[in-house]
PyMOL CGO cylinders between C-alpha atoms (Angstrom):
from pymol import cmd
from pymol.cgo import CYLINDER

trace = [
    CYLINDER, 4.38, 12.59, 38.79, 2.27, 15.67, 38.32, 0.3, 1, 1, 1, 1, 1, 1,
    CYLINDER, 2.27, 15.67, 38.32, 4.64, 16.92, 35.43, 0.3, 1, 1, 1, 1, 1, 1,
    CYLINDER, 4.64, 16.92, 35.43, 3.56, 13.61, 33.63, 0.3, 1, 1, 1, 1, 1, 1,
    CYLINDER, 3.56, 13.61, 33.63, -0.16, 14.35, 33.55, 0.3, 1, 1, 1, 1, 1, 1,
    CYLINDER, -0.16, 14.35, 33.55, 0.92, 17.97, 32.48, 0.3, 1, 1, 1, 1, 1, 1,
    CYLINDER, 0.92, 17.97, 32.48, 3.53, 17.02, 29.62, 0.3, 1, 1, 1, 1, 1, 1,
    CYLINDER, 3.53, 17.02, 29.62, 2.54, 13.61, 28.43, 0.3, 1, 1, 1, 1, 1, 1,
    CYLINDER, 2.54, 13.61, 28.43, 2.40, 15.22, 25.02, 0.3, 1, 1, 1, 1, 1, 1,
    CYLINDER, 2.40, 15.22, 25.02, 6.06, 15.92, 25.16, 0.3, 1, 1, 1, 1, 1, 1,
    CYLINDER, 6.06, 15.92, 25.16, 6.74, 12.21, 25.44, 0.3, 1, 1, 1, 1, 1, 1,
    CYLINDER, 6.74, 12.21, 25.44, 4.45, 11.49, 22.77, 0.3, 1, 1, 1, 1, 1, 1,
    CYLINDER, 4.45, 11.49, 22.77, 6.44, 13.73, 20.41, 0.3, 1, 1, 1, 1, 1, 1,
    CYLINDER, 6.44, 13.73, 20.41, 9.67, 12.17, 21.39, 0.3, 1, 1, 1, 1, 1, 1,
    CYLINDER, 9.67, 12.17, 21.39, 8.29, 8.48, 20.73, 0.3, 1, 1, 1, 1, 1, 1,
    CYLINDER, 8.29, 8.48, 20.73, 7.05, 9.71, 17.14, 0.3, 1, 1, 1, 1, 1, 1,
    CYLINDER, 7.05, 9.71, 17.14, 10.39, 11.27, 16.47, 0.3, 1, 1, 1, 1, 1, 1,
    CYLINDER, 10.39, 11.27, 16.47, 11.99, 8.07, 17.26, 0.3, 1, 1, 1, 1, 1, 1,
    CYLINDER, 11.99, 8.07, 17.26, 9.78, 6.19, 15.01, 0.3, 1, 1, 1, 1, 1, 1,
    CYLINDER, 9.78, 6.19, 15.01, 10.50, 8.69, 12.36, 0.3, 1, 1, 1, 1, 1, 1,
    CYLINDER, 10.50, 8.69, 12.36, 14.37, 8.48, 12.99, 0.3, 1, 1, 1, 1, 1, 1,
    CYLINDER, 14.37, 8.48, 12.99, 14.13, 4.43, 12.76, 0.3, 1, 1, 1, 1, 1, 1,
    CYLINDER, 14.13, 4.43, 12.76, 12.01, 4.68, 9.45, 0.3, 1, 1, 1, 1, 1, 1,
    CYLINDER, 12.01, 4.68, 9.45, 14.45, 6.94, 7.99, 0.3, 1, 1, 1, 1, 1, 1,
    CYLINDER, 14.45, 6.94, 7.99, 17.59, 4.86, 8.87, 0.3, 1, 1, 1, 1, 1, 1,
    CYLINDER, 17.59, 4.86, 8.87, 15.98, 1.68, 7.43, 0.3, 1, 1, 1, 1, 1, 1,
    CYLINDER, 15.98, 1.68, 7.43, 14.77, 3.33, 4.12, 0.3, 1, 1, 1, 1, 1, 1,
    CYLINDER, 14.77, 3.33, 4.12, 18.56, 4.41, 3.84, 0.3, 1, 1, 1, 1, 1, 1,
    CYLINDER, 18.56, 4.41, 3.84, 19.62, 0.80, 3.89, 0.3, 1, 1, 1, 1, 1, 1,
    CYLINDER, 19.62, 0.80, 3.89, 17.23, 0.02, 0.82, 0.3, 1, 1, 1, 1, 1, 1,
    CYLINDER, 17.23, 0.02, 0.82, 19.32, -0.48, -2.47, 0.3, 1, 1, 1, 1, 1, 1,
    CYLINDER, 19.32, -0.48, -2.47, 16.59, 0.84, -4.79, 0.3, 1, 1, 1, 1, 1, 1,
    CYLINDER, 16.59, 0.84, -4.79, 18.74, 0.29, -7.79, 0.3, 1, 1, 1, 1, 1, 1,
    CYLINDER, 18.74, 0.29, -7.79, 19.59, -3.44, -6.96, 0.3, 1, 1, 1, 1, 1, 1,
    CYLINDER, 19.59, -3.44, -6.96, 15.76, -3.98, -6.52, 0.3, 1, 1, 1, 1, 1, 1,
    CYLINDER, 15.76, -3.98, -6.52, 14.98, -2.33, -9.88, 0.3, 1, 1, 1, 1, 1, 1,
    CYLINDER, 14.98, -2.33, -9.88, 17.39, -4.43, -11.51, 0.3, 1, 1, 1, 1, 1, 1,
    CYLINDER, 17.39, -4.43, -11.51, 15.97, -7.71, -10.01, 0.3, 1, 1, 1, 1, 1, 1,
    CYLINDER, 15.97, -7.71, -10.01, 12.46, -6.68, -9.59, 0.3, 1, 1, 1, 1, 1, 1,
    CYLINDER, 12.46, -6.68, -9.59, 9.67, -9.47, -10.01, 0.3, 1, 1, 1, 1, 1, 1,
    CYLINDER, 9.67, -9.47, -10.01, 7.41, -9.81, -13.01, 0.3, 1, 1, 1, 1, 1, 1,
    CYLINDER, 7.41, -9.81, -13.01, 3.84, -8.04, -12.36, 0.3, 1, 1, 1, 1, 1, 1,
    CYLINDER, 3.84, -8.04, -12.36, 0.83, -10.32, -13.11, 0.3, 1, 1, 1, 1, 1, 1,
    CYLINDER, 0.83, -10.32, -13.11, -1.10, -9.23, -15.86, 0.3, 1, 1, 1, 1, 1, 1,
    CYLINDER, -1.10, -9.23, -15.86, -3.68, -6.40, -15.15, 0.3, 1, 1, 1, 1, 1, 1,
    CYLINDER, -3.68, -6.40, -15.15, -7.29, -7.63, -14.77, 0.3, 1, 1, 1, 1, 1, 1,
    CYLINDER, -7.29, -7.63, -14.77, -9.14, -4.60, -16.13, 0.3, 1, 1, 1, 1, 1, 1,
    CYLINDER, -9.14, -4.60, -16.13, -10.42, -6.26, -19.41, 0.3, 1, 1, 1, 1, 1, 1,
    CYLINDER, -10.42, -6.26, -19.41, -13.51, -8.26, -18.48, 0.3, 1, 1, 1, 1, 1, 1,
    CYLINDER, -13.51, -8.26, -18.48, -14.00, -9.73, -21.76, 0.3, 1, 1, 1, 1, 1, 1,
    CYLINDER, -14.00, -9.73, -21.76, -10.70, -11.49, -21.53, 0.3, 1, 1, 1, 1, 1, 1,
    CYLINDER, -10.70, -11.49, -21.53, -10.98, -12.73, -18.02, 0.3, 1, 1, 1, 1, 1, 1,
    CYLINDER, -10.98, -12.73, -18.02, -14.71, -13.47, -17.48, 0.3, 1, 1, 1, 1, 1, 1,
    CYLINDER, -14.71, -13.47, -17.48, -16.12, -15.96, -20.18, 0.3, 1, 1, 1, 1, 1, 1,
    CYLINDER, -16.12, -15.96, -20.18, -19.10, -16.67, -18.16, 0.3, 1, 1, 1, 1, 1, 1,
    CYLINDER, -19.10, -16.67, -18.16, -22.40, -15.25, -19.48, 0.3, 1, 1, 1, 1, 1, 1,
    CYLINDER, -22.40, -15.25, -19.48, -24.14, -13.77, -16.33, 0.3, 1, 1, 1, 1, 1, 1,
    CYLINDER, -24.14, -13.77, -16.33, -26.69, -11.66, -18.10, 0.3, 1, 1, 1, 1, 1, 1,
    CYLINDER, -26.69, -11.66, -18.10, -30.23, -13.01, -19.01, 0.3, 1, 1, 1, 1, 1, 1,
    CYLINDER, -30.23, -13.01, -19.01, -30.96, -12.74, -22.63, 0.3, 1, 1, 1, 1, 1, 1,
    CYLINDER, -30.96, -12.74, -22.63, -33.91, -10.40, -22.29, 0.3, 1, 1, 1, 1, 1, 1,
    CYLINDER, -33.91, -10.40, -22.29, -31.93, -7.78, -20.38, 0.3, 1, 1, 1, 1, 1, 1,
    CYLINDER, -31.93, -7.78, -20.38, -29.37, -7.33, -22.85, 0.3, 1, 1, 1, 1, 1, 1,
    CYLINDER, -29.37, -7.33, -22.85, -29.40, -4.51, -25.27, 0.3, 1, 1, 1, 1, 1, 1,
    CYLINDER, -29.40, -4.51, -25.27, -29.85, -5.54, -28.92, 0.3, 1, 1, 1, 1, 1, 1,
    CYLINDER, -29.85, -5.54, -28.92, -27.07, -4.55, -31.39, 0.3, 1, 1, 1, 1, 1, 1,
]
cmd.load_cgo(trace, "trace")
């Protein structure tokens, strides 16, 4: 078991290579053309606060005058 304490990093590398190979195999199974043809609709983007936030959270005295 002395070799295990000296060469533990080789076992970690073998494990990582195995994980990498399994990920590559699984990614090859994905049919990206079929997914893109039947992809779900995206919800609307919520960057425009004036459309989504109708509440008036600002006190009147702190508001800049137009």
